[in-house]
C-alpha positions as CSV (number, residue, x, y, z in Angstrom):
1,M,102.4,166.9,-79.3
2,D,104.7,170.3,-79.8
3,Y,102.8,172.5,-82.4
4,S,106.5,173.1,-83.6
5,I,106.8,169.8,-85.4
6,V,103.4,170.5,-87.0
7,A,104.5,173.9,-88.2
8,Q,107.9,173.1,-89.2
9,A,106.4,170.4,-91.9
10,Y,104.1,172.8,-93.1
11,E,107.2,175.0,-93.5
12,D,108.8,172.1,-95.5
13,M,105.9,171.7,-97.7
14,E,105.6,175.3,-98.6
15,K,109.4,175.0,-99.7
16,T,109.0,172.2,-102.0
17,R,108.0,172.1,-105.7
18,K,108.1,168.4,-105.8
19,R,104.6,166.6,-105.3
20,L,106.1,163.6,-104.3
21,E,108.8,164.8,-101.7
22,L,105.5,166.9,-100.2
23,L,103.4,163.8,-99.7
24,E,106.9,162.2,-97.8
25,I,106.6,164.9,-95.6
26,L,103.1,164.8,-94.7
27,S,103.1,161.4,-94.3
28,E,105.9,161.3,-92.1
29,L,104.2,164.0,-90.3
30,F,101.2,161.7,-89.4
31,R,103.3,159.0,-88.9
32,N,105.0,160.9,-85.9
33,T,101.8,162.2,-84.7
34,P,100.3,160.4,-81.4
35,R,96.7,158.3,-82.2
36,D,95.5,160.4,-79.7
37,V,95.8,164.4,-81.1
38,I,95.8,163.1,-84.9
39,E,92.6,164.4,-85.5
40,R,93.3,167.4,-84.3
41,V,96.2,167.4,-86.7
42,I,94.5,166.7,-89.8
43,Y,91.6,169.3,-89.2
44,L,94.7,172.1,-88.8
45,T,96.1,170.7,-92.2
46,Q,93.0,171.4,-93.7
47,G,93.2,175.0,-92.1
48,K,89.9,173.9,-90.0
49,I,88.9,172.7,-86.5
50,K,85.9,170.6,-87.9
51,P,84.9,169.5,-91.5
52,D,82.7,172.3,-93.6
53,F,79.4,170.7,-92.9
54,Y,79.6,171.9,-88.5
55,G,80.1,175.8,-90.0
56,I,82.4,176.9,-87.8
57,E,84.5,179.7,-88.8
58,L,87.4,181.0,-86.9
59,G,86.4,184.6,-87.6
60,M,89.3,186.6,-87.9
61,S,89.8,189.2,-90.2
62,D,92.8,190.8,-91.5
63,K,92.0,193.8,-89.4
64,L,91.7,191.8,-86.3
65,V,94.9,190.1,-86.8
66,I,96.5,193.3,-87.7
67,K,95.3,194.8,-84.5
68,V,96.6,191.5,-82.5
69,L,100.3,192.0,-84.0
70,E,100.3,195.5,-83.0
71,K,99.7,194.7,-79.6
72,S,102.3,191.7,-79.3
73,T,105.2,192.9,-81.1
74,S,107.1,195.4,-80.8
75,M,106.5,196.0,-84.8
76,S,104.2,199.5,-85.6
77,K,101.0,199.5,-87.6
78,D,102.2,201.2,-90.1
79,R,105.5,198.7,-90.2
80,I,102.8,196.0,-90.5
81,L,101.1,197.6,-92.8
82,E,104.1,198.1,-94.9
83,E,105.1,194.3,-94.7
84,Y,101.4,193.2,-95.3
85,K,101.4,195.1,-98.8
86,R,104.8,194.0,-99.6
87,T,104.1,190.5,-99.1
88,G,100.5,190.4,-99.5
89,D,100.4,187.3,-96.3
90,L,99.8,188.0,-93.1
91,G,101.5,185.1,-91.7
92,E,104.8,186.4,-93.5
93,V,104.0,189.7,-91.7
94,T,103.6,187.5,-88.2
95,K,106.5,185.8,-89.0
96,I,108.5,188.7,-89.2
97,S,107.5,190.1,-86.5
98,L,107.8,187.4,-84.0
99,S,111.8,187.3,-85.4
100,N,112.2,191.1,-84.1
101,K,110.9,190.1,-80.9
102,V,112.3,186.3,-80.1
103,Q,115.6,188.0,-79.6
104,T,114.4,189.6,-76.7
105,T,112.2,187.0,-74.7
106,L,114.1,184.9,-72.5
107,V,111.1,182.5,-71.2
108,R,108.1,181.1,-73.3
109,D,106.2,177.9,-72.7
110,K,105.9,175.4,-75.4
111,L,102.6,175.5,-77.7
112,T,101.2,172.3,-77.9
113,I,98.9,170.7,-80.3
114,E,96.2,170.8,-77.9
115,R,96.8,174.3,-76.2
116,V,96.5,175.4,-80.1
117,Y,93.6,173.8,-81.1
118,Q,91.6,174.9,-77.4
119,T,92.4,178.6,-78.2
120,F,91.1,178.5,-82.0
121,E,87.9,176.4,-80.8
122,E,87.8,179.7,-77.9
123,I,88.2,182.0,-80.8
124,A,85.3,180.3,-83.2
125,S,82.9,180.2,-80.3
126,T,83.4,184.0,-79.0
127,T,80.5,186.0,-79.7
128,G,78.1,188.9,-78.7
129,Q,79.3,191.7,-76.7
130,G,83.3,192.3,-76.0
131,S,83.8,189.5,-78.6
132,V,86.7,191.1,-80.9
133,D,88.7,191.8,-77.2
134,M,88.3,188.5,-76.0
135,K,89.5,187.2,-79.6
136,V,92.6,189.7,-79.3
137,A,93.1,188.4,-76.0
138,H,93.5,184.9,-77.1
139,L,95.5,185.3,-79.7
140,A,97.7,187.1,-78.4
141,G,98.3,184.7,-75.7
142,L,99.0,182.4,-78.4
143,L,101.8,184.7,-80.0
144,S,103.3,185.5,-76.8
145,D,104.5,181.8,-76.6
146,C,105.4,181.6,-80.6
147,T,108.1,181.1,-82.3
148,P,108.2,182.9,-86.0
149,I,107.1,180.0,-87.5
150,E,104.9,178.6,-85.5
151,G,103.1,182.2,-85.4
152,K,103.2,182.4,-89.4
153,Y,100.8,179.1,-89.8
154,I,98.9,180.1,-86.7
155,I,97.8,183.1,-88.5
156,R,97.4,181.6,-92.1
157,T,95.0,179.2,-90.4
158,L,93.0,181.7,-88.6
159,T,93.0,183.6,-91.7
160,G,91.6,180.8,-93.9
161,I,94.7,180.5,-96.2
162,L,97.2,177.8,-95.1
163,R,99.0,177.5,-98.8
164,L,100.2,174.0,-98.4
165,G,99.9,172.9,-101.8
166,I,97.5,170.0,-100.4
167,A,94.2,168.4,-101.5
168,D,92.4,166.2,-99.2
169,Y,92.9,163.8,-102.1
170,T,97.0,164.3,-101.3
171,V,95.9,163.7,-97.2
172,L,94.3,160.3,-97.9
173,D,97.5,159.4,-100.0
174,A,99.6,160.7,-96.9
175,L,97.5,158.4,-94.4
176,S,97.7,155.4,-97.0
177,V,101.1,155.5,-96.4
178,A,101.6,156.3,-93.0
179,Y,99.0,153.8,-91.6
180,T,98.7,151.4,-94.2
181,N,102.7,151.7,-96.1
182,D,100.6,151.2,-99.4
183,K,99.4,154.2,-101.0
184,A,96.9,152.0,-103.4
185,N,94.7,151.5,-100.2
186,R,93.9,155.3,-100.6
187,K,90.8,153.9,-102.2
188,F,89.8,152.4,-98.9
189,L,90.0,155.6,-97.0
190,E,88.3,157.8,-99.8
191,R,85.4,155.3,-99.6
192,A,85.1,156.4,-96.0
193,Y,85.3,159.7,-96.8
194,N,83.0,159.8,-99.2
195,I,80.4,159.0,-97.1
196,S,81.6,160.6,-93.3
197,S,83.0,163.8,-95.6
198,D,85.2,163.9,-92.2
199,L,89.2,163.4,-92.5
200,G,89.8,163.6,-89.1
201,K,87.2,161.1,-88.4
202,V,88.4,158.4,-91.3
203,A,92.3,159.3,-89.5
204,K,91.5,158.6,-86.5
205,L,90.0,155.0,-87.5
206,V,93.0,154.0,-89.4
207,A,95.5,155.3,-87.3
208,D,93.8,153.1,-84.1
209,K,92.6,149.9,-85.8
210,G,94.0,149.9,-89.6
211,L,91.8,149.5,-92.6
212,K,89.4,147.4,-90.7
213,G,88.4,150.4,-88.6
214,L,87.0,152.0,-91.5
215,E,84.3,149.4,-91.4
216,E,82.7,151.5,-88.8
217,I,81.6,154.3,-90.8
218,D,78.5,154.4,-91.8
219,I,76.2,157.1,-93.1
220,I,74.4,159.5,-90.6
221,V,71.8,161.5,-91.0
222,G,73.1,165.2,-90.3
223,N,76.7,164.4,-91.9
224,P,76.8,165.1,-95.5
225,I,77.7,162.2,-98.3
226,R,80.1,163.9,-100.8
227,P,78.0,164.3,-103.8
228,M,78.1,161.9,-106.6
229,L,78.9,163.6,-110.3
230,A,78.0,163.3,-113.9
231,E,80.8,162.9,-116.7
232,R,80.2,164.7,-119.8
233,L,79.0,163.8,-123.0
234,S,77.8,165.7,-126.5
235,S,75.7,163.6,-128.1
236,S,72.7,161.1,-127.7
237,Q,74.8,158.3,-130.1
238,E,78.0,158.7,-127.8
239,I,75.6,158.1,-124.8
240,I,73.5,155.2,-126.5
241,K,77.1,153.4,-126.9
242,K,78.2,154.5,-123.7
243,V,75.6,153.1,-121.2
244,D,74.3,149.5,-121.9
245,G,70.9,149.3,-121.3
246,K,68.1,151.3,-120.7
247,I,68.6,154.8,-119.6
248,S,66.6,157.7,-117.3
249,L,66.3,160.8,-118.9
250,E,65.8,163.7,-116.2
251,Y,66.0,167.5,-116.6
252,K,68.9,168.9,-115.6
253,L,67.8,172.4,-113.7
254,D,69.9,175.7,-113.4
255,G,69.7,175.9,-110.0
256,E,71.6,174.7,-106.2
257,R,72.1,171.4,-105.5
258,L,70.8,170.4,-101.8
259,Q,71.1,167.5,-100.2
260,I,68.5,167.1,-97.5
261,H,68.8,165.5,-94.4
262,V,65.5,165.0,-92.4
263,N,65.7,163.1,-88.6
264,N,62.3,163.4,-86.8
265,K,61.3,166.4,-88.6
266,H,64.3,168.2,-88.0
267,T,66.3,169.3,-91.2
268,E,69.5,170.3,-91.8
269,I,70.2,171.3,-95.7
270,F,73.8,171.0,-97.3
271,S,75.1,172.4,-100.7
272,R,77.4,170.5,-103.3
273,K,80.4,172.0,-101.8
274,L,79.0,170.4,-98.2
275,E,78.2,173.3,-96.3
276,N,75.3,173.6,-94.1
277,I,72.8,176.1,-95.8
278,T,70.0,175.2,-93.7
279,N,69.3,179.0,-93.0
280,H,69.0,180.1,-96.5
281,Y,65.8,177.3,-97.3
282,P,63.5,177.8,-94.3
283,D,60.5,176.9,-96.6
284,V,62.4,173.8,-97.7
285,C,62.6,172.7,-93.9
286,A,59.1,173.9,-93.5
287,I,58.0,171.5,-96.2
288,M,59.8,168.4,-95.3
289,K,57.9,168.2,-92.0
290,E,55.1,167.0,-93.8
291,L,57.0,163.9,-95.1
292,E,56.2,160.9,-93.1
293,V,59.2,159.1,-92.7
294,E,61.7,158.7,-89.5
295,N,64.9,159.7,-91.2
296,T,65.9,160.2,-94.8
297,I,68.9,161.6,-96.7
298,L,67.2,163.3,-100.2
299,E,68.9,165.1,-103.1
300,A,67.2,167.7,-105.0
301,E,67.8,170.6,-107.2
302,A,66.3,174.3,-105.7
303,V,65.1,176.5,-108.5
304,A,64.4,180.1,-108.3
305,I,60.8,181.0,-110.1
306,D,59.1,183.8,-111.4
307,K,56.2,184.9,-108.4
308,E,53.8,185.6,-111.2
309,S,54.7,183.0,-114.0
310,G,55.8,179.8,-112.0
311,S,58.7,179.4,-114.7
312,Y,62.1,178.8,-114.2
313,L,64.4,182.1,-113.3
314,P,68.1,181.9,-113.8
315,F,71.0,180.9,-111.3
316,Q,72.0,183.9,-110.1
317,E,68.3,185.0,-109.0
318,L,68.7,182.0,-106.3
319,M,72.1,183.3,-105.1
320,H,69.9,186.1,-103.6
321,R,69.3,183.9,-100.8
322,R,73.0,183.7,-99.7
323,R,72.7,186.6,-97.0
324,K,73.6,186.4,-93.5
325,Y,70.6,188.9,-93.0
326,N,66.6,189.6,-94.0
327,I,66.4,185.7,-94.6
328,E,62.8,186.2,-94.2
329,Q,62.7,188.9,-97.1
330,A,64.9,187.0,-99.4
331,V,62.6,184.0,-98.9
332,K,59.5,185.9,-100.3
333,N,61.4,188.1,-103.3
334,Y,63.1,184.8,-104.2
335,P,60.4,181.9,-104.1
336,I,61.9,178.6,-105.5
337,S,60.3,175.2,-106.5
338,V,62.3,172.1,-104.6
339,N,62.7,169.0,-107.3
340,L,64.1,165.8,-105.9
341,F,65.9,163.7,-107.7
342,D,67.4,161.1,-105.6
343,I,67.2,159.4,-101.7
344,I,70.2,157.9,-100.5
345,Y,68.9,156.8,-96.8
346,L,65.5,156.2,-95.6
347,D,64.6,154.8,-92.2
348,N,67.7,153.6,-91.3
349,Q,68.6,152.0,-94.4
350,D,71.5,152.7,-96.6
351,L,70.3,153.1,-100.5
352,T,73.5,153.5,-102.0
353,D,73.8,149.8,-102.9
354,S,70.3,149.8,-104.7
355,S,69.8,150.4,-107.9
356,Y,68.8,154.0,-109.6
357,E,65.4,152.5,-111.0
358,K,64.6,151.1,-107.1
359,R,65.9,154.7,-105.8
360,R,63.4,156.5,-107.7
361,Q,60.3,154.4,-106.9
362,I,61.1,154.7,-103.4
363,L,61.5,158.3,-103.7
364,I,58.0,158.7,-105.4
365,K,56.1,156.7,-102.8
366,I,57.0,158.6,-99.9
367,T,56.4,162.3,-101.9
368,E,53.3,161.1,-103.4
369,K,51.2,162.7,-100.8
370,N,53.2,165.9,-100.3
371,K,51.9,168.1,-103.1
372,K,54.9,170.8,-102.4
373,L,57.4,168.6,-103.5
374,E,58.5,168.0,-107.4
375,I,60.1,165.0,-108.4
376,I,62.4,166.0,-111.5
377,R,60.6,164.8,-114.9
378,N,62.2,161.8,-115.8
379,K,61.9,159.6,-119.5
380,I,62.8,156.0,-119.5
381,T,64.5,155.1,-123.2
382,Q,67.2,153.2,-125.0
383,D,66.8,155.7,-128.2
384,A,69.0,158.2,-129.4
385,N,66.1,160.3,-131.2
386,E,64.0,160.1,-127.5
387,I,67.1,161.9,-125.9
388,D,67.3,164.2,-128.7
389,D,63.6,165.1,-128.5
390,F,63.5,165.2,-124.6
391,L,66.7,167.5,-124.5
392,E,64.7,169.8,-127.0
393,Q,61.5,169.4,-124.5
394,A,64.1,170.5,-121.2
395,I,65.4,173.6,-123.0
396,E,62.2,174.8,-124.3
397,E,60.9,174.7,-120.5
398,G,63.8,176.6,-119.4
399,C,66.2,173.7,-118.3
400,E,70.1,173.5,-118.8
401,G,69.7,170.3,-120.6
402,L,69.5,166.5,-119.3
403,V,71.1,164.5,-116.9
404,I,71.0,160.6,-118.0
405,K,71.5,157.8,-115.4
406,D,71.9,154.3,-115.7
407,I,68.9,152.6,-114.4
408,Q,70.5,149.8,-112.7
409,G,73.6,152.1,-111.5
410,N,73.7,152.6,-107.5
411,Y,74.9,155.9,-106.0
412,R,78.8,156.0,-105.9
413,A,79.3,159.1,-103.3
414,G,82.1,160.9,-104.2
415,A,82.7,159.7,-107.7
416,R,82.5,160.9,-111.1
417,E,81.3,158.1,-113.4
418,Y,79.7,157.4,-116.8
419,L,76.5,156.0,-115.0
420,W,75.6,159.5,-114.6
421,I,75.9,161.8,-118.2
422,K,75.5,165.6,-118.6
423,L,73.7,166.3,-121.7
424,K,73.6,170.1,-122.7
425,R,73.3,172.3,-126.0
426,E,75.3,175.5,-126.5
427,Y,74.0,177.9,-129.7
428,T,76.6,180.1,-129.4
429,S,79.4,178.2,-130.2
430,E,81.0,175.3,-131.7
431,M,81.6,173.4,-128.3
432,S,78.6,171.3,-126.5
433,D,78.9,172.9,-123.3
434,T,80.4,175.2,-120.9
435,L,83.6,174.6,-119.1
436,D,84.2,175.1,-115.2
437,L,87.3,175.8,-115.1
438,V,89.7,177.5,-111.9
439,I,91.5,180.8,-111.7
440,I,95.6,180.1,-111.1
441,G,97.3,183.2,-112.4
442,A,96.6,186.3,-113.7
443,M,98.2,189.5,-115.7
444,Y,97.5,192.8,-115.1
445,G,95.5,195.1,-117.5
446,K,96.0,198.2,-118.8
447,G,93.6,201.5,-119.8
448,K,90.4,201.1,-117.5
449,R,91.6,197.7,-116.6
450,A,94.7,199.3,-114.9
451,N,95.4,197.7,-111.2
452,K,93.3,195.2,-112.2
453,Y,93.5,191.5,-113.8
454,G,93.2,192.0,-117.5
455,A,93.3,188.4,-118.1
456,L,93.1,185.4,-116.1
457,L,94.8,181.8,-116.8
458,L,92.3,179.3,-116.0
459,A,93.0,175.3,-115.7
460,V,91.5,172.1,-115.8
461,Y,91.7,169.3,-113.4
462,D,93.8,166.4,-114.3
463,K,92.3,163.5,-111.9
464,K,94.9,161.0,-112.2
465,Q,97.7,163.0,-111.0
466,D,95.7,165.4,-108.9
467,V,97.2,168.4,-110.7
468,F,95.8,171.8,-112.2
469,R,97.0,172.2,-116.0
470,S,96.7,175.5,-117.7
471,F,93.9,175.6,-120.2
472,C,93.3,179.2,-121.3
473,K,93.5,182.5,-120.7
474,V,90.0,184.8,-120.4
475,G,89.5,188.5,-120.7
476,T,86.2,189.0,-122.7
477,G,82.8,188.5,-121.1
478,F,83.4,190.5,-117.9
479,S,81.2,193.4,-116.5
480,D,83.5,196.3,-114.7
481,E,81.3,194.9,-111.8
482,Q,82.2,191.4,-112.4
483,L,85.8,192.5,-113.1
484,Q,85.9,194.6,-109.8
485,R,84.1,191.4,-107.6
486,I,86.7,188.9,-109.0
487,Y,89.5,191.2,-108.2
488,E,88.3,191.5,-104.6
489,I,87.6,187.6,-103.8
490,L,91.4,186.7,-105.6
491,Q,93.7,188.8,-103.5
492,K,92.5,186.1,-100.4
493,N,94.3,183.6,-102.8
494,I,97.6,185.5,-104.2
495,I,100.5,183.3,-103.1
496,K,104.7,184.5,-104.2
497,N,105.1,181.4,-106.8
498,K,103.6,178.9,-108.8
499,H,101.1,176.6,-106.6
500,V,102.8,173.3,-106.3
501,R,99.7,171.5,-107.4
502,V,99.3,173.8,-110.9
503,D,101.4,172.8,-113.9
504,S,101.9,175.6,-116.2
505,K,104.4,176.6,-118.4
506,M,103.6,180.6,-118.5
507,D,104.7,183.5,-117.0
508,M,102.0,185.1,-114.8
509,D,102.3,188.8,-112.6
510,V,100.5,187.1,-109.9
511,W,99.7,182.9,-108.7
512,F,96.4,182.3,-106.8
513,E,95.7,179.4,-104.9
514,P,93.3,177.0,-107.1
515,E,90.3,177.9,-105.6
516,I,88.1,180.4,-107.5
517,V,85.5,178.8,-110.4
518,L,84.3,180.4,-113.4
519,E,82.3,178.8,-116.1
520,V,83.6,179.7,-119.4
521,S,82.6,179.2,-122.7
522,G,84.3,179.1,-126.2
523,S,84.5,178.0,-129.8
524,E,86.7,175.0,-129.7
525,I,89.6,172.8,-128.2
526,T,92.8,173.2,-130.2
527,I,96.4,172.2,-129.7
528,S,98.8,174.3,-128.0
529,P,102.4,174.4,-127.6
530,I,101.8,176.5,-124.5
531,H,99.0,175.0,-122.4
532,T,99.8,171.8,-120.8
533,S,96.2,170.2,-120.1
534,N,96.7,166.7,-121.8
535,K,100.3,167.2,-122.6
536,N,101.8,165.0,-125.2
537,E,98.3,162.9,-125.3
538,I,97.8,164.4,-129.2
539,R,101.4,165.6,-130.0
540,K,104.8,165.7,-128.4
541,N,105.5,168.3,-126.4
542,F,102.2,170.1,-127.2
543,G,98.9,170.4,-125.3
544,L,95.3,171.3,-125.6
545,A,93.9,175.0,-125.1
546,L,90.3,176.6,-125.1
547,R,90.2,179.0,-128.3
548,F,88.3,182.6,-128.0
549,P,87.3,181.7,-124.4
550,I,84.4,183.8,-122.9
551,F,83.5,184.2,-119.2
552,T,79.8,183.3,-118.8
553,G,79.4,185.9,-116.1
554,R,79.0,183.0,-113.6
555,V,81.6,182.5,-110.9
556,R,80.6,178.4,-109.1
557,E,81.0,179.3,-105.7
558,D,78.6,175.8,-105.5
559,K,81.8,174.1,-106.8
560,K,85.2,173.1,-105.4
561,P,88.5,173.0,-107.6
562,Q,88.5,169.5,-107.6
563,D,84.8,169.6,-109.3
564,I,85.6,171.4,-112.5
565,T,86.2,169.9,-115.8
566,T,88.5,167.5,-116.4
567,T,91.6,166.8,-118.8
568,A,89.6,163.5,-119.7
569,E,86.7,165.4,-120.3
570,I,88.6,167.6,-122.6
571,M,89.8,164.9,-124.8
572,N,86.6,163.9,-125.4
573,E,85.2,167.2,-126.4
574,Y,88.5,167.5,-128.8
575,E,87.8,163.7,-130.1
576,K,83.8,165.1,-130.8
577,Q,85.2,168.1,-132.9
578,L,87.9,165.6,-134.8
579,K,84.7,163.7,-135.8
580,K,82.6,166.3,-136.8
581,V,85.3,167.6,-139.3
582,S,86.0,164.0,-140.5
583,N,82.3,164.1,-141.3
């Protein structure tokens, strides 16, 4: 298959501002893709060559790409840098440089998907002495046969900024349309994706065998499962009304969620975002060797602890482990407690259809001989007063709050449902919880914030429409260091126009790919004529917005944009406020 077909589809997707048209272009691309390369097309459309849990990085820095462009085109380094400063997009710079070159190029070989993908694999696997020169040579070879549009998307893929305006859910919709002629069948593809975390594999099976083929996907130890998530409620009374029957109260710890895979004493650990973080937790791997099981998948919360007192430390302390070098020293300096809270798989048996109660019993049984592992403290109840008492106890012991679980509920991979409920208490505002919001735009600052962002436009996630809707602007709560760091990480996410999956009526100096998630607090949720969160749900032409938003200091690197606070949660919080007023 010619890569030009894929590149042109990407170009068409970038140009449209209509989501239905985006879906049509993508589904048509998949429909016209030969089955033997559909996996590769899916991965490339995700901006990668393998799922994230493989830990494969293409490793092409901006500096290296500029070096290749200087070598492969007639454009000088100064001109390249000038165009890069103007556009903020090395893909666009590549398109411009190749447009100048193509006029003098008489003969070139057509690029195929297979060749592009193989070259990307070679770039990713090239390490050690002389690797830079080899990466340059591999990429230069591709660019020598590129059209301008092909070059644009090759470079964007290599630098990790594809800018197609699509998410995994959009890909699932397009696959459903392309191979089953019915978008409603997405639910079957989504289930397969939730337990495999591999869109390419899902695409290959549905392309070859239809929906029946998806039945071949089972849980595999070593392949992370998309984690089950919790909804939010703000009071014990609401929880009792929502969940029919007995519930389990668990401490909500301020740590990092770990999905631990153990297979014959070999351990791999994955983050909430399904990244392989095994190297950051050699102490956890050592503990897992003592488990007397053949294979298992466990979920745990790793929490930094004080070396002297053993008390819990804030999440930020744990992030000191996220380094490439001197891991041993980080492990020594920042010890952790490993707090198990679920088991998904055990000795070749899928436990996701088992009740929480049964899974907890199994978890207790397999860990009772291991004193280095803790199971998160819990309490079974049906009483709202006991929820409040247990919450106070959790807060007193340094926890964020509680996670409440229906004891009869199964484990629903990738789902956010009321089988699990978060309950937190905040003393600093009228709101019952902090919010996780994604950055979608920014305004430049003044004074000491000149040449940086003075205010960031944040959005919530509308799960039903797969859209990010504006909710507030935040400019307070940032230290100078935090502001500088956020400014730097956002540079990779700058786009020319408002993202196709962003709904906002506001004008911004800069727009971003919705990628970076911030934790924010505020005083209350109010009706807004400007913001689009929950538009028309309360009043015609009005949305909801956060009043007096403040950055808590926490960048949620553990969360994907689709994991942020939803419009449904915002509505729940708003209705809770109305009840307070009426009472």
